C-alpha positions as CSV (number, residue, x, y, z in Angstrom):
1,X,12.0,-1.4,-4.9
2,X,12.3,2.0,-5.8
3,X,15.4,2.1,-7.8
4,X,13.5,-0.9,-9.8
5,X,10.3,1.0,-10.4
6,X,12.5,3.9,-11.6
7,X,14.0,1.5,-14.4
8,X,10.6,0.4,-15.4
9,X,9.0,4.0,-15.1
10,X,11.2,6.4,-15.3
11,X,8.6,9.2,-15.3
12,X,7.1,7.7,-11.9
13,X,6.3,9.8,-9.1
14,X,7.6,7.7,-5.9
15,X,6.5,8.4,-2.9
16,X,7.3,6.7,0.7
17,X,6.1,6.2,3.8
18,X,7.9,5.2,6.9
19,X,4.9,3.3,8.8
20,X,1.2,2.8,8.9
21,X,0.3,6.3,9.8
22,X,2.2,8.2,7.2
23,X,0.9,5.6,4.7
24,X,-2.8,7.1,5.4
25,X,-1.4,10.7,4.6
26,X,0.4,9.6,1.3
27,X,-2.5,8.0,-0.2
28,X,-4.7,10.8,1.2
29,X,-3.2,13.5,-0.5
30,X,-4.2,12.3,-3.6
31,X,-2.4,11.9,-7.1
32,X,-1.4,8.4,-7.2
33,X,-2.8,5.8,-9.9
34,X,-1.0,2.6,-7.9
35,X,0.4,2.2,-4.4
36,X,2.3,-0.6,-3.5
37,X,1.9,-1.0,0.7
38,X,3.8,-3.4,3.0
39,X,1.2,-5.3,5.3
40,X,3.3,-5.4,8.2
41,X,4.6,-1.9,9.2
42,X,4.9,0.3,12.3
43,X,2.4,2.0,14.6
44,X,-0.8,0.8,11.9
45,X,-0.9,-2.3,9.6
46,X,-0.8,-1.6,6.1
47,X,-4.4,-3.1,5.7
48,X,-5.5,-0.9,8.3
49,X,-3.7,2.2,6.8
50,X,-5.3,1.6,3.4
51,X,-9.0,1.1,5.2
52,X,-8.5,4.4,7.1
53,X,-7.3,6.3,3.9
54,X,-10.5,4.8,1.9
55,X,-12.8,6.1,4.4
56,X,-11.3,9.5,4.3
57,X,-10.7,10.1,1.0
58,X,-10.4,7.1,-1.3
59,X,-7.4,5.6,-2.5
60,X,-5.4,4.4,-5.7
61,X,-5.4,0.7,-6.5
62,X,-3.6,-1.1,-4.0
63,X,-0.8,-4.0,-4.2
64,X,-0.1,-5.3,-1.1
65,X,3.6,-6.7,-0.1
66,X,4.4,-9.2,2.5
67,X,7.0,-11.7,3.3
68,X,4.8,-14.7,3.7
69,X,1.5,-14.3,2.6
70,X,-1.4,-16.6,4.3
71,X,-5.1,-17.2,4.5
72,X,-5.4,-14.7,7.2
73,X,-3.5,-11.9,5.3
74,X,-5.4,-12.8,2.2
75,X,-8.5,-12.0,4.0
76,X,-7.0,-9.0,5.6
77,X,-6.1,-7.6,1.6
78,X,-9.9,-8.7,0.8
79,X,-11.5,-6.5,3.3
80,X,-9.2,-3.4,2.6
81,X,-10.2,-3.7,-1.2
82,X,-6.5,-4.7,-2.3
83,X,-5.9,-5.8,-5.9
84,X,-3.4,-8.2,-5.4
85,X,-0.7,-9.5,-2.5
86,X,2.5,-10.0,-4.1
87,X,5.2,-11.6,-2.0
88,X,8.8,-9.9,-1.2
């Protein structure tokens, strides 16, 4: 995804996180306009990470990504104030 985004927006600054806990840290540092967050990550789900980041310091516009969106994941995304869910 990183390479594809850089071809679309060469000047983009891209941050990556290995798991949900790192995602909270990246989101709370600030400076992001948009974040693509995987809903299923180790240590902490993507939705839980976004909820925690918003509780701490707010967060950018969130687009969740997942392999198989379903009604339960859509409910989780809404609870985390996600903008959209994209299928991988």
